[in-house]
Structure formats: C-alpha cells, structure tokens
C-alpha positions as CSV (number, residue, x, y, z in Angstrom):
1,M,126.9,273.7,84.9
2,S,126.1,270.5,82.9
3,T,123.3,270.7,80.6
4,K,123.2,267.3,79.1
5,P,123.2,263.9,80.8
6,P,126.4,261.9,80.2
7,K,127.2,260.4,76.7
8,G,127.1,256.6,76.1
9,I,125.5,255.3,79.5
10,Q,124.3,251.8,78.6
11,S,123.4,248.6,80.5
12,K,126.7,247.0,81.5
13,K,126.8,243.4,80.0
14,Y,129.3,240.7,81.5
15,V,130.0,239.3,78.2
16,L,129.0,239.9,74.7
17,P,126.5,237.3,73.6
18,E,127.8,237.0,70.0
19,E,131.1,236.6,71.5
20,S,129.8,233.8,74.1
21,E,128.3,232.0,71.1
22,V,131.4,232.0,68.9
23,L,133.3,230.5,71.8
24,W,130.7,227.8,72.3
25,H,130.9,226.8,68.4
26,L,134.7,226.9,68.7
27,L,134.9,224.7,72.0
28,S,132.0,222.5,71.5
29,G,134.1,219.7,69.9
30,L,135.6,219.1,72.9
31,S,134.1,216.0,74.6
32,E,134.1,217.9,78.0
33,I,131.7,220.8,76.7
34,T,129.1,218.9,75.1
35,D,126.9,218.4,78.1
36,T,127.2,221.9,79.2
37,S,124.0,223.6,79.8
38,F,123.3,227.2,78.4
39,E,123.4,228.8,81.9
40,Q,126.6,227.1,82.6
41,W,128.1,228.2,79.3
42,D,127.3,231.8,79.9
43,V,129.5,231.7,83.4
44,L,132.3,229.4,81.6
45,S,132.5,231.9,78.7
46,F,132.5,235.0,81.2
47,G,135.5,233.5,82.7
48,L,137.4,232.3,79.8
49,L,136.9,235.4,77.7
50,G,138.8,237.3,80.3
51,G,137.0,237.4,83.7
52,V,137.3,240.1,86.3
53,D,139.6,243.3,86.1
54,V,140.0,246.5,88.4
55,A,140.1,249.8,86.7
56,Q,138.5,253.0,86.2
57,Q,138.0,255.9,83.4
58,S,136.4,259.1,82.9
59,N,135.3,261.6,80.5
60,L,134.5,265.1,80.9
61,L,132.9,266.8,77.9
62,R,131.9,270.2,77.6
63,N,128.1,271.0,78.6
64,R,127.8,267.3,79.5
65,A,127.9,265.8,82.9
66,V,130.6,263.5,83.7
67,R,130.8,259.9,82.5
68,I,132.4,257.3,84.8
69,Q,133.4,253.8,83.9
70,V,134.5,251.2,86.3
71,Q,136.2,248.2,84.5
72,T,135.1,245.5,86.8
73,H,135.6,242.8,83.9
74,R,137.6,242.4,80.7
75,A,135.8,239.6,78.9
76,S,136.5,240.0,74.9
77,F,136.9,237.3,72.4
78,E,140.1,239.1,71.1
79,H,141.5,238.8,74.4
80,F,140.8,235.0,74.4
81,C,142.8,234.6,71.2
82,Q,145.6,236.4,72.5
83,T,145.8,234.2,75.7
84,L,145.8,231.2,73.5
85,Q,147.9,232.4,70.7
86,L,145.3,231.7,68.3
87,G,145.2,233.4,65.0
88,F,142.2,235.6,64.4
89,E,140.9,237.6,61.5
90,E,137.9,240.0,61.0
91,Y,136.1,241.0,57.8
92,T,133.6,243.9,57.9
93,L,131.3,243.0,55.1
94,S,129.0,245.0,52.6
95,N,126.2,244.2,50.4
96,Q,129.1,243.5,47.6
97,W,130.1,240.2,49.1
98,A,128.8,237.0,47.3
99,E,128.7,233.3,48.2
100,D,131.8,232.5,46.0
101,A,134.2,235.2,48.1
102,V,133.5,233.1,51.3
103,V,134.7,229.5,49.7
104,P,138.6,230.4,50.0
105,L,138.3,231.5,53.4
106,L,136.7,228.2,54.4
107,H,139.7,226.4,52.9
108,M,141.8,228.5,55.3
109,T,140.5,227.4,58.2
110,E,137.7,225.1,59.6
111,N,136.6,227.7,61.9
112,V,134.8,230.9,59.9
113,F,131.7,232.3,61.5
114,Y,129.3,234.8,60.2
115,L,127.9,237.3,62.7
116,N,124.8,239.3,61.6
117,R,121.6,240.7,63.1
118,A,119.9,237.3,63.2
119,G,123.0,235.8,65.4
120,V,126.0,233.5,65.0
121,W,126.6,231.4,62.4
122,K,129.1,228.7,61.6
123,L,129.8,228.2,58.2
124,S,131.0,224.6,56.7
125,L,131.9,223.5,53.3
126,S,129.6,220.9,51.5
127,D,131.2,217.9,50.1
128,D,132.0,219.3,46.8
129,G,134.3,221.8,48.4
130,Q,132.8,224.6,46.2
131,T,129.5,225.3,48.2
132,W,128.7,225.8,51.8
133,W,126.0,226.1,54.5
134,A,125.6,227.9,57.9
135,R,124.3,226.7,61.0
136,N,123.4,228.2,64.5
137,R,123.7,227.1,67.9
138,L,120.2,226.1,68.1
139,G,120.6,223.9,64.8
140,K,118.9,226.1,62.5
141,S,120.9,226.1,59.0
142,W,120.7,227.8,55.4
143,N,122.4,227.1,52.5
144,G,125.2,229.6,51.2
145,A,123.2,230.5,48.2
146,S,121.2,232.7,50.6
147,F,124.0,234.7,51.7
148,K,123.2,238.2,51.4
149,P,125.0,240.4,54.0
150,K,124.2,243.7,54.8
151,R,126.6,246.5,55.6
152,G,128.3,246.0,59.1
153,D,127.9,242.0,59.0
154,R,131.2,240.3,60.0
155,L,133.1,237.3,59.2
156,W,135.4,235.8,61.9
157,L,138.3,233.5,61.1
158,I,139.7,231.5,63.9
159,E,142.6,229.3,64.2
160,N,141.9,225.5,64.9
161,I,141.7,224.6,68.6
162,A,141.0,221.1,68.0
163,S,144.4,219.5,69.0
164,R,143.7,221.1,72.6
165,N,141.6,219.9,75.5
166,I,139.3,221.9,78.0
167,Q,142.0,221.4,80.8
168,E,144.9,222.9,78.7
169,V,142.6,226.1,77.9
170,I,141.2,226.6,81.5
171,H,144.9,226.4,82.7
172,L,146.0,229.0,80.2
173,V,143.3,231.4,80.8
174,L,143.6,231.1,84.6
175,A,147.5,231.8,84.3
176,E,147.0,234.8,82.3
177,Q,144.4,235.9,84.7
178,C,146.7,235.3,87.8
179,A,149.6,237.3,85.8
180,H,147.1,240.2,85.3
181,F,146.3,240.7,88.9
182,I,150.2,239.6,90.5
183,N,152.5,241.1,87.9
184,S,153.8,244.8,88.0
185,V,151.8,245.5,84.7
186,G,148.1,244.9,84.4
187,V,145.9,245.8,87.4
188,E,148.6,247.5,89.2
189,T,149.2,249.9,86.5
190,Q,145.6,250.6,86.1
191,V,144.9,250.9,89.6
192,Q,147.9,253.4,90.0
193,T,146.5,255.7,87.3
194,W,143.0,255.5,89.5
195,L,144.8,256.5,92.8
196,N,146.7,259.4,90.9
197,H,143.3,260.8,90.0
198,I,142.1,260.5,93.6
199,R,145.3,262.1,94.9
200,R,146.3,264.8,92.5
201,P,143.6,267.5,92.3
202,S,145.5,269.4,89.7
203,L,144.9,266.5,87.0
204,R,142.0,267.3,84.7
205,K,140.1,264.2,85.3
206,S,140.9,264.2,88.8
207,W,138.1,263.1,91.3
208,H,138.4,266.7,93.0
209,S,137.5,268.2,89.5
210,I,134.6,265.5,88.9
211,L,132.9,266.0,92.2
212,S,133.7,269.8,92.7
213,E,130.5,270.5,90.4
214,M,127.3,269.4,92.0
215,T,125.5,268.1,89.0
216,D,128.6,266.0,88.2
217,Y,128.7,264.6,91.7
218,Y,125.3,263.5,91.7
219,W,125.9,261.8,88.1
220,A,129.1,260.1,89.4
221,S,127.6,258.7,92.6
222,L,124.8,257.4,90.4
223,Q,127.3,255.7,87.8
224,L,130.0,254.6,90.4
225,Y,126.8,252.5,92.2
226,N,125.4,251.0,89.2
227,E,128.9,250.2,87.6
228,I,129.7,247.8,90.4
229,H,126.1,246.7,91.1
230,A,125.5,245.6,87.6
231,E,122.9,242.7,87.0
232,A,122.3,242.0,90.8
233,D,125.9,241.0,91.1
234,V,128.8,243.0,92.8
235,A,131.5,243.8,90.4
236,F,130.6,240.5,88.8
237,R,132.7,238.5,91.6
238,E,129.9,236.3,92.3
239,K,129.8,235.2,88.2
240,Y,133.6,234.8,88.5
241,I,133.3,232.7,91.6
242,Q,131.0,230.2,89.7
243,F,133.5,230.1,86.9
244,L,136.1,229.2,89.4
245,L,133.7,226.4,90.8
246,Q,133.3,225.1,87.1
247,C,137.2,224.9,86.7
248,A,137.5,223.0,89.8
249,E,135.7,220.1,88.3
250,Y,137.1,220.4,84.9
251,L,140.5,220.4,86.5
252,H,139.6,217.6,89.1
253,C,141.3,220.3,91.8
254,P,139.3,220.4,95.1
255,D,141.7,222.9,96.3
256,L,140.7,225.3,93.6
257,K,137.0,224.7,94.9
258,S,137.6,225.7,98.2
259,M,139.7,228.8,97.5
260,A,136.9,230.1,95.0
261,L,134.7,230.8,98.0
262,D,137.4,232.9,99.4
263,F,137.0,235.4,96.6
264,R,133.9,236.4,97.9
265,R,136.0,238.5,100.8
266,S,136.8,241.3,98.2
267,Q,132.9,241.8,97.5
268,R,132.6,243.8,100.5
269,Y,135.3,246.2,99.5
270,W,133.3,246.7,96.0
271,K,130.1,247.4,98.0
272,Q,131.7,249.9,100.1
273,L,133.5,251.6,96.9
274,G,130.3,251.6,95.1
275,S,128.4,253.5,98.1
276,V,131.2,255.7,99.2
277,L,129.5,259.0,97.4
278,L,126.2,258.4,98.7
279,D,124.7,260.0,102.0
280,D,121.5,259.6,104.1
281,G,121.6,263.5,104.2
282,S,120.7,263.8,101.1
283,P,117.3,262.3,99.7
284,H,118.5,262.2,96.0
285,L,121.8,260.2,97.0
286,R,119.9,257.8,99.3
287,D,117.6,257.0,96.5
288,V,120.5,255.9,93.9
289,P,120.2,252.5,94.5
290,V,116.7,252.1,93.5
291,V,116.7,255.0,90.7
292,D,116.5,253.6,87.1
293,W,119.7,255.1,85.7
294,M,118.7,254.5,82.1
295,D,116.0,256.8,82.3
296,S,118.2,259.7,81.7
297,T,115.3,262.5,81.7
298,A,114.3,261.5,85.1
299,V,117.7,261.2,86.4
300,F,119.0,264.4,85.1
301,K,115.9,266.2,86.9
302,N,117.2,264.5,90.2
303,A,120.6,265.9,89.5
304,A,119.4,269.4,88.8
305,E,117.4,269.1,92.2
306,F,120.4,267.8,93.9
307,A,122.3,270.8,92.5
308,E,120.0,273.1,94.7
309,E,120.6,271.3,98.1
310,D,122.8,272.7,100.6
311,F,124.8,269.4,100.8
312,D,128.2,269.1,102.8
313,K,130.0,266.5,100.5
314,N,133.1,265.9,103.0
315,L,134.9,265.7,99.9
316,E,138.3,264.8,101.4
317,S,136.9,262.0,103.7
318,R,135.1,260.5,100.7
319,L,138.1,260.4,98.4
320,A,140.2,258.7,101.5
321,L,137.4,256.2,101.5
322,M,137.6,255.5,98.0
323,E,141.1,255.2,98.0
324,S,141.0,252.8,100.9
325,A,138.5,250.6,99.5
326,I,140.6,250.3,96.0
327,Q,143.6,249.1,97.9
328,R,141.8,246.7,99.8
329,I,140.2,245.3,96.8
330,V,143.5,245.0,95.0
331,V,145.2,243.3,98.2
332,A,142.5,240.7,98.5
333,E,142.4,239.9,94.9
334,R,146.0,239.8,94.3
335,R,146.4,237.7,97.4
336,F,143.8,235.5,96.0
337,F,145.5,235.0,92.5
338,V,148.8,234.3,94.0
339,M,147.3,231.1,95.7
340,V,145.5,230.4,92.5
341,S,149.0,230.4,90.6
342,E,150.4,228.1,93.2
343,V,147.7,225.6,92.8
344,L,148.4,225.8,88.9
345,S,151.9,225.2,89.3
346,G,151.3,222.4,91.8
347,L,149.0,220.6,88.7
348,V,151.7,221.3,86.3
349,R,154.4,219.5,88.6
350,G,151.8,216.6,89.1
351,R,151.2,216.0,85.5
352,T,155.2,216.4,84.8
353,L,155.7,213.4,87.3
354,V,152.8,211.2,86.1
355,Q,154.6,211.6,82.6
356,Q,157.8,210.8,83.5
357,F,156.8,207.8,85.5
358,K,154.7,206.4,82.3
359,G,157.9,207.0,80.3
C-alpha cells in the first residue's frame, strides 16, 4: 500500500516563460515579428519551440503512489536550436562571476542572455567594447557594473540568426515536426513503448502493475486526466491549432489555415484517453475532473477512501480502450502531418520556380 502522494507532481506548462522570452529577443529583430502581441507570441513560441507530442512515462517508487506523465508537448529552447542547427552554450553562474568575465562572451556572439530570478536580460556591449548593459522585454535596463549573479543564475550564448527570415524559421520547424510524427523514429517509437506497457503485464511499469493496487489506480486516473486536460485545453491541441493559423499567415498559405482546423479531430480521442479510467460507479473517480489535484493532502485522503471501495475496475476492457484511443490519436495526427508535409513541399517547389523565373 502506498503511504505517500506521488513525487514531483506540478502544474503543467506548455512552455517555460524564460525560454519564450529568450526566443522573443532572438527573433524580435525580424521585421515580421515586431507587431506580434504578447498573447500571440506565447502561442507562436509554443509551436516554434517544439509543439505537440505523444508519449507516456511512469515512475514506481517504494512507499509512494505511482507517478504518471503524459508527454502532450515537447517545447524547449534546446530543441529549437537543434532544429535550426544553431550553436548554443549555457554557463551556470556563481557569485564569483564578475562584470569583466562577460565581455569576452559578448565579443563571441550578439546573443548573450542572462537568466535570473528577475527574468531574462539581453546583454549588449557599450560603444567602448569593454563594458556592457542589460535590457529585458519590457524595456527595463541596467549597467553591467551592477552585475552580481547568484548561484544557479545562467548565461545563454546563441548563434546569430539575423540572416534568416521568419518564413524560413517556420518552414524548418514545421518540417521537423512532420518528420517527428511521420518517420519510424520519434512518435512511433514512443507510442510503441507505451503500448508495450499496456499489452505486456510482466513489465515492471506495465499498466497492469500500476492499476492492480487500488490507491495507485486512483492516482493514475487523477493524473491521466489532468495531464491531458492542462490549462483548460485538451493535450494543448487547441494551442497548436492557433500556432498553425499564425503559420498560415506568415507563409501566406491558405491551405495550411484550412487544414489546421482539421487537427481538432484528434481532440476527441485525447478526451477519451483522459477519461478511460473514470467510472460513474465510484464517487471518487466521478469527481476527478473537479478535484484540485495540487492539493495532495486532500487528494491522498480521497485515494485512501477509494481503496476501501468494492469497485470492479474491468481492467482488461479499460486497457483495451486506452490502447484504442492511443492508436486513433496517432493515426489521426500522423495523417494530418503527412498533409502538412505535402503543403510544405509545394511551397518549396513554388519558391524554386519563382527563383528560376527571376534568374
């Protein structure tokens, strides 16, 4: 019997604020980006930093309830740099760092960012080339002489991107996301691992093992639902649709705009997956959608009470429904990304013909 709540439960974020802000600084010099509002930027950065995903992980620790994680997205700045093949270095700071130590880094690249508890600061050399100053997204600035880092603060060095335009950036990002869903590696490999843990009870982290203990069953149902229904969205699919609509405007591609709305079809399969462990026969499971799952004390009390119920889980049928929902998600989303890939290929052929005509 588990005696403690799952370790590491936290509110799910579609993108880290500091990574979104660094990306804004990096791309704000592109003329097409200057009029983008903060709200639009949050959506655009979500897609540019990686967009959506399909995967699942679980942790089984002694004397702790199971920890379930569903990878509905994969937005990270490191992923963005890999996609665009941008050089990226990170320095973890201590209070021993001084103002002078930053100057050589600023001579290496224009894109040096200081990340601390107060936010993200873009560093720039002064005219003398020996001193520097910092500015954030809101326009607040300070001189490098005030630089007093604390342990854990970071400096990011990123290769210059000024030679590219936003259309090229979006094209590369979308092409990589298409490959992630279409190719044999990526989503296919991730989902196969998930399905193996459904189909093979002998595996240590199999879903049979997770759901055989009643307290773990409750925690799994609670987490599965909330991992998928984060921030009133379903697997962040609506946010990705809004990203695609912005891409259609930047690429001047009405076909992509009409296709983006078709991506909503997979949402109903995600909803089915999120609710596959819930049952009206149990008041505790029925209340999962309205439970504050960050209140671990109250939720663990519910889990303990659920363990006392005489509840027929119908385990095999529930796992069959889970497998079916996952397969439908993958089929629907792979089909969508195949169509996006074809649209991108058409845009490339069109640009090539225009260049040949001008030549």
